[in-house]
Kinemage of the C-alpha trace (Angstrom):
@kinemage 1
@onewidth
@group {chain A} dominant
@subgroup {mainchain}
@vectorlist {calphas} color= white
{ca met a 1} P 4.108 36.839 29.716
{ca thr a 2} L 2.931 38.014 33.189
{ca lys a 3} L 1.170 36.545 36.043
{ca asp a 4} L -2.141 37.904 34.680
{ca his a 5} L -1.839 37.554 31.342
{ca pro a 6} L -0.244 33.904 30.671
{ca his a 7} L -1.166 34.086 26.742
{ca ala a 8} L 0.614 36.981 26.138
{ca thr a 9} L 2.330 37.590 22.882
{ca arg a 10} L 3.407 40.413 20.692
{ca phe a 11} L 0.434 41.824 18.108
{ca ile a 12} L 2.291 40.791 15.298
{ca gln a 13} L 2.459 37.132 16.233
{ca ala a 14} L -0.431 36.378 17.540
{ca gly a 15} L -2.173 35.062 14.691
{ca leu a 16} L -6.076 33.883 14.027
{ca cys a 17} L -8.434 33.253 17.307
{ca arg a 18} L -5.998 35.158 19.925
{ca cys a 19} L -7.393 37.907 21.676
{ca lys a 20} L -6.145 41.481 20.465
{ca phe a 21} L -6.505 43.683 23.336
{ca phe a 22} L -3.307 45.442 23.955
{ca leu a 23} L -1.879 45.013 27.165
{ca his a 24} L -1.377 48.287 29.274
{ca gly a 25} L 1.707 50.836 28.093
{ca glu a 26} L 1.991 48.572 24.959
{ca ser a 27} L 0.707 49.773 21.347
{ca gly a 28} L 1.674 48.948 17.469
{ca met a 29} L 2.901 45.942 16.117
{ca asn a 30} L 5.533 44.807 17.969
{ca gly a 31} L 2.852 45.690 21.370
{ca phe a 32} L 1.745 42.703 23.535
{ca val a 33} L -1.484 41.587 23.506
{ca cys a 34} L -3.584 39.269 26.183
{ca gly a 35} L -3.330 36.794 23.639
{ca ala a 36} L -5.940 34.234 25.198
{ca pro a 37} L -7.588 32.028 22.740
{ca ile a 38} L -11.042 33.054 21.645
{ca asp a 39} L -13.606 31.930 19.383
{ca glu a 40} L -13.468 32.233 15.580
{ca gly a 41} L -14.641 35.675 14.542
{ca lys a 42} L -14.036 37.251 17.803
{ca ser a 43} L -11.575 40.151 18.627
{ca phe a 44} L -11.478 39.598 22.010
{ca cys a 45} L -11.627 36.978 25.167
{ca asp a 46} L -14.485 37.386 27.600
{ca glu a 47} L -13.071 39.849 29.868
{ca his a 48} L -11.611 41.593 27.148
{ca his a 49} L -14.860 42.272 25.481
{ca arg a 50} L -16.544 43.657 28.481
{ca val a 51} L -14.263 46.415 28.937
{ca val a 52} L -14.074 47.825 25.221
{ca phe a 53} L -17.595 47.309 24.643
{ca gln a 54} L -19.476 48.806 28.376
{ca pro a 55} L -22.131 50.959 28.154
{ca leu a 56} L -20.632 54.843 28.046
{ca pro a 57} L -21.837 56.377 31.578
{ca asp a 58} L -22.689 60.035 30.043
{ca ala a 59} L -24.088 58.996 27.251
{ca pro a 60} L -26.560 61.434 25.723
{ca pro a 61} L -30.178 60.808 26.156
{ca arg a 62} L -31.927 58.775 23.194
{ca tyr a 63} L -34.949 60.856 21.402
{ca arg a 64} L -38.333 59.040 20.309
{ca ile a 65} L -40.236 60.428 17.715
{ca asn a 66} L -43.829 60.251 18.652
{ca asp a 67} L -46.250 60.367 15.347
{ca tyr a 68} L -49.481 62.492 16.347
{ca ser a 69} L -49.994 62.560 12.536
{ca val a 70} L -52.042 58.977 13.838
{ca gly a 71} L -54.855 58.340 16.136
{ca glu a 72} L -56.888 60.419 18.104
{ca arg a 73} L -56.914 63.579 19.927
{ca asn a 74} L -58.437 65.219 22.363
{ca glu a 75} L -57.232 68.437 21.877
{ca asp a 76} L -57.815 70.929 18.517
{ca thr a 77} L -58.326 67.971 15.558
{ca asp a 78} L -56.570 70.862 12.867
{ca his a 79} L -53.112 70.837 14.922
{ca glu a 80} L -50.491 69.410 13.005
{ca pro a 81} L -47.323 69.572 15.624
{ca asp a 82} L -44.088 70.768 14.621
{ca leu a 83} L -40.459 69.017 15.146
{ca thr a 84} L -40.091 70.280 18.637
{ca glu a 85} L -43.526 68.552 19.349
{ca met a 86} L -42.096 65.605 18.056
{ca leu a 87} L -38.984 65.307 19.468
{ca ser a 88} L -39.739 65.102 22.867
């Protein structure tokens, strides 16, 4: 147990409804985890959930596919867009 993690316990002894976030420098079945009480069905306490599930800062952009086959176009009406035009 530490001051920052008063519920710290070994992973193998954590049981249900305890935060399974490994503490710094720990791993494996005998490594220490946070051990804070959590809601049923969760793996991490609120503090460690924010650490684990934060968005990646350099995530690649998401692509949007535009369906040009519906609606009116002001340009050539016989034009069928190719894949590079649709992935813009």
